[in-house]
N, C-alpha and C positions, 0 to 999 in steps of 0.2 A: 330465405326460401331455399330449400334444398330439393334435389330430385333423387330420392331413394329408389333403388331398383326394387322390383317386386312383381307381384302378380298383376296381370292385366285385367282382372275382374273388377277392379274398383279400388278407390283410395280408402285409407283408414283400415278398419278391421277387415281382413279378407273374407270374401263372401262364402268361401268353402271351409272356414275355420271350424274346429269342433264346437258343437253346441248341443244343448239338450232339447228334448221334445217339449214344446211350450205347454203351459198349463193355462187354460182359458179363464179360470175362476178369478184371477187377479184382474184381468182385463174387463171381465163382466162387472166386478165390483166397482172398478173405476168408472165404467160406463154408467152404471146406476147412479153413482154419486154425482157425476158430471151432469146427467140429465136432470136430477133434482135441483142442483144449483142453477142450471139453465132456466128451469121453470120459475124458481124464486126470483131470479134477477129479471126475468121477463115481466113478472107481476110488479116488481118494484119500479121498473121502467114505465109501465102503464100508469101507475099511481103518480109518478113524478110528472109525466106529461099532462095528466089530467089536472094536477094541482097547479102547474104553471099556467094552464089555459083558463082556469076558473078563479084564481087568486090574484088580486092586484099586487104587483111587485114593482120595486124600483128598477132602474136600469142596471144597477150593480147586481141585484138579486136575479134579475132575468138572465144576465150574462152568466152568472154562476150556475143557475139551473140548466142553461143551455150546454155549458161545458160538462156538467155531470151527466146529462142525457147522452152527449156524444161519447163520453167515456164508457157508459154502460152499453151503448150500441156496439162499440168496438169490442168490449169484453164478450158480448153475445156472439159476435162473429167468430171470435177466437174459440169460444166454447163449442160453437156449432161445428167448426172445423175439427176440433178434438173429438167430438162425438162421432163424426163421420170416419175419422181415422181409427177410432177404437172399434167401431162396427166392422170395418174392413179387416182389422187385425184378428178379431174374433172369428170372422168367416174363414180367414186363412188358417188359423189354428185348428178350427174344426175340420177343415178339409185335410190338413196334414195328419191329424189323429185318425181320421177315417181311412185315408189312403194307407197309412202304416198298419192300422188294425186289419184292414182287408188283406193286405199282402201277407201279414204274419198268420192270419187265420185260415188262409186258403192253401191247403196242402197239395194242390194238384200239380204244381211245378216246383221242382227242387233245384236250388242253386247253391253253389259253393260260396260261402261267405268269404270275401276277400280280406286279407290282412290290411289293417288300417295303414294308409299311406302316410308315413311320418312327414311332418311339416316343420322343419327347423329354420324356416325363414320367416321374418316378421311380416311378410306380405302374402303368404298363402299361395294358392294355385289358381289357375283359371281354366275355363273351358277352352277347348281348342279343336284343331283339325282332326278329322277321322284318320285312322291309321290302319291300313291293311298291311299284311306282311308276306304276301305270296306273289303278287303280280309285279312286274317291273314297272317302275315309275316313269312318267313322261320325261321327255328331254328337258334340259335346263333352258329357261327362256333367256333371250338376250336382254340387255338392259334397255333396249329401245322398246318402250311400252306400246308403241303403235303396231308392233308386229306380233309379239308374244306376250301373253299375260299368264299369271299363275293359274288362272282358271281355264285357260284355253291352250294347253300344250299342243304342239304340232306333231311330235313323234315320240316314240318310246326310247328310253335310254337302255343301253346294254346292261350286262350284269353289274350289280351295285356292290360297293364295298361294305364290309361289315362295320357295325358301329364300334367294334373293338379291334379292328384290324391293325396291322403295323403302320407306323407313321413314317412318312417320307421325311427326308432331311429338309428343314426349312432353308430357303434360299437367303442370300445376303439381302439386307435391307438396302433399297436404292436411295441414292441421295435425293433430297427434296429439291435441289437446285435444278434449273433447266429453263428453257423458254416457256413462256405462257401461251395459252391458246384460248380463243373465245368460244370454241365449239363445246356444247354441253356434254358432260360425261355420259348421259344416257344414250348418246349416239356413238360413243366410243367403247363402252364396256361390253364385252361378250365373253361367254364361257365356252371353252372347248369341250366337246363331249368326251374325248379321250385324252390321256396324257396330262401333263401339268397345266395348271390354269395360267393364262396370260392376259388377265383383264388390263386394258390400257386406260389410264386416267389422264385428265388434263394436267396442265402445268408442267409437262415434260417429265413425268415420273411414272413409275410402276407401283402398284399397290404391294403391300407385303404379301407373302405367299399365302394362298388359300389352300387349306387342307381339309381334313375330315370334318372339322366343325367350323362353322362360320359365325362370327359374332357371338351373341349370347346363345346361339343355338349351334352346337358343334356338330358338323357333319363328319361321317366316319373317315378315317384315314384311308388313302388309296395305296394299296400294296404296290411297290415298284415293279414295273414290268407286267402288271396284270392288265386284263382287258375290262376291268370294272370301271364304272363311272365315278365321278368325284363326289357326287351328292347321293349316296346310296343308303339303303337301310339294310335289308336282309338279302343275302345272295339268292338268286332265283334258281330253284332246283331244276335240273335238266329232266325233261319228260322222257320216259322210256318208250322205246318203239313198240308199236302194237303188233303182237305176234299173229293176230288174225284180223286184219283190217276190214274184212268184208262182213264180219258178224253184226256190226251195228254202226250207225252213222256217228261221226265225230261231232259232238255238240260242244261248242266253246263254253267254258265256264263263265259265269257272270263276272263282269269287271269289278274289281275291288279297289277302292280308292286308297292310294298310298299317301303317306304323309310327306313324300318327297317334294311335291309342289310347295309345301310350307317351308321345307328346308331351303329350297331354291330361293323363295321370296325373302326368307330371313337373310340368306347370303347376300342377296341383292341390296337389301336395306342396310345391313351392316357395312357392306362395301361402299355404298354411297355415302354413309355417314363418315367413314374413314377418308374417302376421297374429298368430301367437303371440308373436313378439318384440315387435311393436308394442303388443299388448294387455297383456302381462304382464311384460315386461322392459324397459320404455321409460321408467322413472322415474329420472332421475339423482339421485345422492346421493353427494357427495364423501366424506363420512365412512364411509358404508356400503360404497362401492366400495373404499376403502382397506382395509377390514376383510376383503375377500374373500381366500380362500386364495391363496397365491402360485401354486399350480398353475393356477387359473382365470385369474389375471392373465397368466401365460405364454401360455395359449391365446389370449387376446385380443391380446397383443402379436405373436404369430406370425401372427395373422389380418390384421394391419395392420403399421404401423411404430410405434415407441415414441412418436413425436410424434403421429401421426394417431390412434392408438388412444385416447389421452387425450382428444383433441378430439372424436372420435365418441362416446365414452361420456359426455361431460359435457353433451350437449344432446339433447333428445328428437327433434330434427329428423333426426339421423343415428345415434343410438344403436342403434336397432333394425336398421339395416343391418349393423352389425358383429356383433350377436348372431345375425342371420339367417345370416351367413357361418359362424359357429361351428356352428350347427345343421346347415347343409348339409354342411360338412366331416365332421361326426360321422356323418351319414346315409350319406355316400359310403363312409366307412371301415367302418362297422359293419353296415349293412343292405343296401345296394345292391350285392350281390355274389352270385356263383353258388352259394355254399355257405351262403347265409343261412338255409336251412331244413334244414341238416344235423342229423341226430339223429332225424328222423321215420321214415325208411326206410333201414336200413343197406345194403340191396342197391342202391338208387338212389344213395346216397352213394358206394358202391364203384365203380359204373359211371362216374359223372361224374368221380371222381378219376382213374380209369384213362384216360378220354378226354383229360382235361387233361394228364396226364403224357406223352401221345404227340404233343403238338403242339410241333413244333420249327421253327426257321428253315428247315430243309431239307425239311420236310414238303410233299409235292406238294399243289397246290391242291385236287384232287379228293378226296384223302385227308382233308385238313383239313375240307372240306365234310361228308364222311361222319361225321367225329368230332363236329363241331358239331351235325349233325342228330341224332346219337345222344344228345347232351346235351339237345337240345330234346325228344326223345321221353321221356327219363327225367323231365324237369320236368313233362311232361304226365301221366305216371304218378303223380308226386308230388301234383299238384293234384287228381287223381281219388281220392286216399286219403280215406276218410270222416272221418278225424281231422285233415285238413289245416287246416280253418278253426279248429278249437279250438287246434291247435298254433300257428297264426298269431297268434291272440289271446294265447296264453301268451307267445310271443316278444315281442309288442308291449308287454305289461306289464313283462316282465323287463328288456328293453332300455330301455323308457321310464324305469324306476327309475334306470338307470345315468346317463342324460342328465339326469334330474331333480336328481341330486346336484350337478351343476355349475350348472344354471340357477337353482336356488332361491337360491343365494348372491347372484344379481343381481336377484331379485324383491324390491324394497323395499316393495311394497304388495301383499299377498296378496288373492286373490279366490276365490270359491267355484268358479270355472271353471278354475283353473290346471291341476290334474291331468287333468280331463276333456278339455280342449283338447289337452294334450300327448299323451294316450292316443289321441285321434282322429288326430293327426299320425303317431304311430307305426304305427297300423293301416294308414293309407293308404300310408305308406312301404313297409311289407311287401307290400302289394298291388302296388305298383309293382315291387318286386323280382321277384315272381312273374310279372308281365306282361312284364318286359323279356326274360326268358329263355324266349321262345316262338318264336325264330327263329335261324337261323345267323348272328348278327351279333356284332360286338364294338364296345365303346364306348371312347373315349379322352377324358379330361378335361384341359383346359388352362385354368388359372386365371390371368388377366392379372395382372401384377405392378405394384406401385406405380411410377409414372413411365413405364410402357410407353405408347408412342404409341397413340392411339385408332384402331381399324380398324372400319369399318362392316360388314365381312364377318364379323367374329368377335365384335363387342360391340354392345350396345344401351344407350344412356345412360338412366339413371333419374332424373337431376336435370334441371332446367330452365335453359336459357340463352336469355333473351328476345331477345338481339341476334344470335343465330345461327340461320340458316335451314337446317335439314337436316343430316344426318350428313356429307354431302360437305364442307360448310363447316367442320365440326368438324375433319375431317382436314386441310383446307387451313390452318387456324389453328394446327395443331400441338397439339391438345388431348391431354392425358395422363391416365392413370388415377390417381385418388385412392384408390379402393377398388373391387375386384371382389368381389361377395359370392355370385356363382354362376359356375361354370366354363363355358367354351365346350366343347361336346360335339361330337365328330366320330364319325360312324357308319360302320363298315366292314361291308359285306354280302358274304357268300360266296354265290355262285350255283351252281345244280346243274351248269352246263356248265363249271365250273372257273374262271370269271371272278370278279374281285373288284372291287367299287365302293366308293368312299369319298366322303363329302360331309358338310357341316355339318348337324347335326341341330338344334341349338339354340345360340343365341348367349349370350354372358355378359352379365349385368347389371352395369353399372359406374356409378360416380360419377366425374365428370371435373373436371379443372382446365383452364380455358381462359385463355390469356394468362399474364402474369407474376404 
């Protein structure tokens, strides 16, 4: 079993992968053939039942006839289910064709057709959080979920750093050694609104420096000495003074939702994943590591290379990075997808699935925006369900147990906080999934590979190189990736006027190799 990174919209073939407009004739022919077979088998079953009832038979023949009747009844049930599915497929295909035909035939509104968003990852993209680009985002929530939540910010953040701004120098990595504490990290972690981040973690250590991008979603670098926040998107333009303030009343512009709360929540989840790996899975033991199930070893080997995986796992300086990557990939595959809360409301599940099935490569931009907006509305309905919070807690425990089965084999020193901290991570990951699907956006994940050249636009180094000044110098020196433990995230936003924008949301965290 492996945990590949990828789109959060679902496993297997990505839901937003290119496809062609369906042709209903094949489904209709299949439906006609199945209905005819169903009618014939129904008649055969009636004849067999009548024969058994009117013809004297031995016990053996009676048992044989009973088995045949049961088999035919089971086949009828399966064929009935197939007929129902074919009818639903035909209905969806007809709705898709009608929707696209109406949109193309109606010349009243004109939209710019966007350039197709290339997808070079095997897992596609997924719907996501709305993204405004004009209003300042809310302040960063503390890790204590009882006071601040991504959906309930308490105040606004000052000017935000650009997604491609200069990078500050990463600080030295702290030693993992130190006294242990029993206090959970969600009561210790907090982000400062200005200046460098100093989140405190348990087990007597500090996390690696947080910069513009956090985890798989890179936040923009903060310019040294600037008054911009750490998790920003676009700089806020200064409003010019009104030369004639008495001519009309000042009407505040409607609030536009920024994607910054999603960045903050991503930063929180990735930070908690790193903290968990460093606190609970960072004690090397050659003999115990060799005793791990082969399935877990394969996961670690897939996360790195055969040589580097052993090197990372054998030292506490790098072990937790590899475990963090394993956790992040598992979260992307299992939780951060549009159907993460499937099962709570069947009607919502049906509408979302119907919208996803109607998005094709040839879908007009305005039609796609309408479909994505419908998904956003259904997610809002889902979050208003009075049982949503209880269902979220249930999913967090259930899925936490699944991840626990793999992580506990690498925990060579158990503590009283192991399960509690993992459960906190699962809860925040599910809150992130609910927050992401609040706007007509799609996400794409790109995990830098071993040996790939360093790019300051897509990556942020997490290790220290004292003789190298700045990311530009790392590029000039030909630095390459040793390990990327969070992916580079690209955000695609569909706008109401039919336009589509794409940009880097968060950069990947990487460990680098400089020189020979």
